N, C-alpha and C positions, 0 to 999 in steps of 0.2 A: 049596771052594764059592765061586762068583763072586757078588759083591754089586753089582748095577748100581743104586747109590743116588746121590742128589744129593751126598752127601759123599764119594763114591768115584768121581771121574771125573778125566780128564786132558784136555788140549786141545792142539791144534796150530794155530798162527796164522801165516799167510803173507800177504804183500801184494804188490801191484804198486807201481811207482814212481808219483810224481805225474804224470810225463809219460805213462806208459802208461795210467794211469787216465783222464786227460783225453782221450787219443786214443780210448780205448774208448768213453767217453761220447759223444764227438763223432761217431764213425763207426758206432755201433751201428745206427742207423736208415738212414743214407744208404748205407753200404757193405754191411752184413750184413742189412738189412731186418728187424731184430729189436730189441726193447727190450733194455736191459742185463740185466734179469731173465731174459729168454728165453735170452740168451747164457750166463748163469750156470747156468740149469737144464739147458741142452743139454750143457754141459761136465761138469756133475755127473752126469747120466744116462750120458753116454759113459764117464766114469771108473768108475762103478759097474758098467756093463755089461762093461767090460774086465776088471774084478776078478771078478765073479760068473759071467760068461758067460751070463747070462740075457737072453732077448729080450723077455720081458714083465716090466716092472718097475713097481712102484707105491710111491710114497712119500707121506708126509703133508706138506702145506704149511701154513704159518701166515702170516697177513697182518694188517695193521693196519686193514683195512677202509676206508681212505680212498683206495684206488686209483681210477683212472678206471673208470667203470662202476658205481660205488656207487649212482648214480641219485638221490641226495638231496643237498641243500646242507647239508653238515655243518661249514661254516666257523665257525659260532658255537658249535659243540659242543666240549666239552673231552674229551681222551683219545682212545683208539683203539676201534674196533669190531672186536675181534679175531675173525678168521675162521680156521677150522681144518678142513681138508678133504683128501681123498685125491686124488692125481693119477696115474692109470694111463697109461703110455706103452708102446706096442708098437713095439719097435725092429726093424723088418724089415731095415733097412740098418744094419750095425754101424759104418759110417764116421761121423765126426762130422758131416759134411754131411747125412747122412740123419737123424741125431738132431735136428738143427735143425728139419727139416720135421715130424718126429713130435711134438716138444714143442709147436710152434706149433699143430698140429692139436688136441692134447690140451687146451691152454689155451683154444682157440677154443670147445670144447664145454662149458666151465665156465659155468654160469649166474651172471651178476653176479659174475664173478671168484671163484667159490666161496662167496660169502656166502649164497646160497640153500641150499646144502648144509649149511652151518654152522647156519643158522636151522632147517632142517628136522629136524636132530638133536634139537632141544629143543621146537620149536613144532608139529611135524606132529601131527595127530590120529591118524595111522595108526601103530600100534605096530609093524606089519610094516615100514613104511618106516624108522622110527627104528632098529629092530634091524638092518635091512639096511645102513644107513649106518654103524652102529657096527661091523659086521663088516668093512666095507671100510677102516676106520680102523686095523685091527690090522696096522700096518706097522713095519718096523725102523728106517726112516730118516725124520727130520724135517728139512725145509728151510725157512729163513726169511730173506727179504731185507728188511733194515731200511731200505734207501735211504741217503740222505745225512744224516749226523748232524752235519756241521759247523755247519749253521744252528742246531741245538739246543744243541750243547755248545761251539761255538766252535772255530776252528782252533787247533791247538796243544794241545788238551786231551786227556787220557787217558780212555779209555772201556773199561769192563770189563763183560762180561755176567755177571750173578749170578742165582742162583735165590732166590726168596722162599719156597721150600718147605723143610721140615725136612731136615737132612742124612741122616736115616734113611729119607726117602721114596724109594720106588722110582722110578727114571727111566722115563719112558714109552716111550723109544726106545733102540736100541742106539747109533745115531749121530745127532748133532745137527749140522747144517751151517748156519752163519749167515754171511751176507755183508752187508757194509755199507761205506760210504765215510766215512772219518774222517781229518781232516788231509789231505784231498785225495788219499787213497790208498785203493784198493779192498782190503779185507781179507777173507780167508776164514778162518773159525774152525771147526774140526772138534772136537767134544766126543765123548769115548768113555770106556768103562770099561776101565781097564788090566787088569782081571781077565779080560776077554773078548777084547780085541784088543791085539796088540803095537803099541807106540808107533811103531816103525819102519815098520810096514805102513800105519798111518794117515797118517804123514808122507809116505810115498810116494804115497798116494792124493791128498792135498792138493796135493802138488807136481805130480802129473799133471794135476789140474784147472787149476791155475795155469798150467802149461805149455801147455795147450790154448788158454787165453786169449791167451798170448803168441804162440803160433803164428798165431792170427787177426790179431794186430797186425802180425806180421812178414810177412803175405801168403802164408803157406804153405797156407792153407785158403781164403782169400778167393775165389779164382777158381771154386771148385767149390761154393759155397753154392747149395743147391737151393731151388726155389720150392715152396710148399705152398698148398693152397686158402685158408689164412688170409691169404695175401698179396693175395687178390682178394676181399674181403668182399662187394662189390657184385655179383659174378658168380654167387654161389651154386653154386660148383663142388664136386664131390667129387674124391677122389684119382684115380678112374678117368677122369672127364671132363677133369681137368687134364692127365693123361697123354696123352689123345687129342689135346687142343689142342697140346700140346708136340710130339707126333709129326707133326701136320699142319704146324706151323710149320717143323719140321726138313725135311719134304719140300719145302716151298716154298723154303727156303733152298737146298736141293740143286738144285731145278729152276732157280732163278735163277742158280745158279753155272754150270749148263750153258749 
């Protein structure tokens, strides 16, 4: 019998070099038109899709609530405003470039970066809504991007994720993927239950995600990054209207070439 408890889990931790991390931070917006968090999510969804062969995938995301879009000045407040919400992504294109567009569109649809969903779970007067949100939270994978920890813990310090729950407590997810930058290096941590998943499989998945990030840095995917409606927030485009615009521009390019 498998016991997916806080006291019975293993982890795989991989990282990029300082140079790779710096380049990824520098080029995420200018080259890939994505935030670092979007790059991490896209490579994670792509990795999971390659593994499970699913086109429709949903995972849970956890955030500290101080991201852009919070809408309030929390500079004088202490602590985090933990957000916890589902992120469904429909992967119509199984290539990593298509996953970028799908992830950006899914994030664009989140009200206040997911904080509104988190608040509605507990504060909504509608029991139907609370129950519906609760049902969408029953997912196997949890993803959490902690950001840069160097400022909090200092460069050269060691950092370890620990649970404040009892070792006998049941883990809420089968896989916990956490990303953070420490000592100027991007680190990916995959937590799993060894009774449910083979360590070699989880290590291969973590290596695949890390490899996708390195492929981006090496220019193997850069030229094919696709646009999504989220890249044009002022235009109020849908996927269909963006495709029409792209086709029209392509026709103009062909006509000018003639």
